[in-house]
N, C-alpha and C positions, 0 to 999 in steps of 0.2 A: 521473482525479484523484478523482472521487467514489468510485469503486470502492476505491481505495487507502485513502481516509479511512474507508470503511465496514469494511474488513478490519482496520485498526488499532483501530477502536472495538470491533468484535466480539471481537477478541483481547484486549481490556482493556489495550492498550498506550497508547492515546491517548484524550483527552477533547476533545470539540468545544467550542471557545471562541466562535467567531463564523463566520457564513456571510453573505456579501454578494454581491449580484448587481447588474449594471449593463450599460451599453453604452459601448463605447469607439469614438470616431470616428477613422478613419485615412484618409489620402489614398492612393488607388491611382494609379499612374503613368498608366494608360490612361483614367482617368475624371476628369471635371470636378469632381464634388462628392465630399464625404467619404462613406465607407461605414461603417456602424455594425456593430460586431462585439460579440456577447455576451461578457460577462466574468463569471466566478464565482471568488470567493475563499473558501477554507475554511481557517480558522486552528484548528490543533490544539495541544494541550499534552500533555506526558507525563503519564500517569495516575499516581495514587498507588500503584497496584499494579504499576507497570512493572518494578521490580527483582525482585519476587516472581515475576511471570509469566516474565521472562527467565531467571531461575534455574531455574524448573521446566522450561522448554523446553530448556535446555542439558543437563539431566539425562536427558530423554527422547530417544531416537534419533528422528530425523526420518523415516527410511525404514528398512524392514526390511533387514537385511544378507542378501545372497544366501548360500545354503548352499555350503559348500566342496564341490567336485566329489569324488566317490568314485572312487578309483583301482580299476580293474578288475584283479583278481588272476588270473593264469594258473594253472590247476590241471591 
């Protein structure tokens, strides 16, 4: 989750709005007491440059196209 947020931020597609952390308690069937599980919430919003970045990325090919095979001629 953190990696995806960082990729979106570094690509100028999203802006970080809020990050919160905490612990959630949940009951496991085999245990008598509640187990605490770490929780992280990252809230992103679309960047102001989003439309420009997306338009630029659609104009650029994402991967180079393989060259067409050359037919061997019999001489």
